[in-house]
C-alpha positions, 0 to 999 in steps of 0.5 A: 499499500502507498498512502497519500502521505506517509506520516508513520515514516516521518514519525520514526524520524523525529520519534525520540525528540518528540517523545522527550519533549512530550514527557518534559511538558507533562512533567512541567504541567505547563499546558496553555500558552507555555514555553513551547508555544512561545518558542515556536511562535518565535521560530515561526516569525524568524523563519517567515520573516514577520514581526508577529506569529500567534499560534491558534487552535486551527487553520480555520480559526487563523483566517477567521481571527485574521479577518476580525483583527483586520476589521472585516465585518458585516456588509463587507465583501471579501474576494476569494477563489471558489477552488479551495477547502470550505474553511477559506469562505467559512471564515469570511462568513463567520465575520458576517462578510460575503465571500465573492468567488472569482475564477482561477488561472487554468494552469496554476489553479490559483486566483486570477488577478484579472478576475479579482479586478473585475469583482471589485465593488464599493463593498469590497474590503479585502482579498483573500488569495489561496496559495493552492497546493503549495504554489504562491498565487500571483502576489505582485499583481495582487498586491498592486490591485490591493494598494490601488483600491485600498483593500486588505490582503489576507493570505490563506497559507494553509497549504503553503508553509515554506513556499516563497515569492522572490525570497519572501515567504508566503504569509509575509506579503499581505497584511496578515496571513493564516496557516493550518497545522492539520496532520497532512500539511507540509508542517503538520501537527498530531492534531489540529492547530494553526498560526496567524502572522502579521507585521502590524503591532496593532493587528497583533495585539488584537489577535492576542486578545481575540485568541484568548477570550478577549483578554490581555490580563487574566479575568479582565475582558475587554472585547468578546473573544474566542478560545483559540490557543495552539496546544502546548503539546502540538507545539513540541511536535511542530518545533521538531518538524519546523527544524526539518521543514526545508528538507521535507519541502525539498523532498516533495519537490524532488518527488513532484519533479520525478513524477512530472518527468515520467509522465511528460508523454502522457495525455494528461496535464501535470502540475505547472510551476509558473516560476513566480514563486517556489511550489512546495507541493502540498498536493501533486494535482493532475488533470485528465478526462479519464480521471475516474479510470485512472483512480480506479486502477490506482485504488485496485493496486492499493495506491492512494489518490484523491480529488481536491476539490470535486465540488467548487464552493460556489456550487455548494449548497451552503452558498446556494443563496449568494451563488445561484446561477453563478458560472466559473467556467475554469474552476468547474472544468478543473474540479471535473478533471483534477486528481491528486497522487501520493506526495510526501518527503518519504515517497521513494523513487520506486514507488513513484515509478510504481504509481506511474506504471499503473497510470501508464497501464490505463493509456 
């Protein structure tokens, strides 16, 4: 069997360090916003090149709190992509704003800057690009659009920890950004976890209140906040993985490039790197009109495969009211033909050859 992500192999590599750290945390009985969370926040800020990094309970919370801290609320519109996990749009709805879905680039699957421009109205207050599957969105154009129209830029980096644009990490480009530590991510915890980053002292102060019941001083609550704090034990695990992140991401890129080389002559579309940034391959996603056939062949050989995302957000029942009759042709075409193969730093060359051989057999 070849899984989508080999978390067992990763755990074997960091087992001793993680178990020692967890044992020490239990011994010290410092579980909430303890020394490991504080150290991890500092290490993330240094790695990402931002002034502030704050651990929260999930990637969804990270986006939600970022929107709140940036002052986005009822009556506002936030332009984003429909080809992403629902958390992106859920966060916008949580603050009372309206997600405005626009189409994507047919090669990168990221939000199309020209589509953003066409969607701006008097109610538009922010743009939330998603660095989908680990490839940075076209940030130069998006930054220019946001500056020209005085819009907040909130990056959804839930799939892009370690990806960069011209030497600048995703998350360090906009006003603020949210990251996810879901176990399968490039930097994943052993449960849920997230991170919000910003270079603004004011935004960071608001985020600190929001994640901790609206409080700066215990039992004194200035605003209605949330219980959204990164767990100390998850911080132990994430610190061990952060040290190895560059190595892990390079392993993903190596696997992706071998896949693409071996499938160059097949009648399908392998992932496109636009060269505007460094792709870290959270997913290795292809396009084929024979997707279902290929996936059935892979599953018959116990090889992992998946579709991200089969139903775009503008076609979800949850958004029926605001998206009735909406057509996003590129998004819909990609959703109908995309599928993802196993990708992780521990994927062996012989496993990649085995997977490609199965795909070749279909053709």
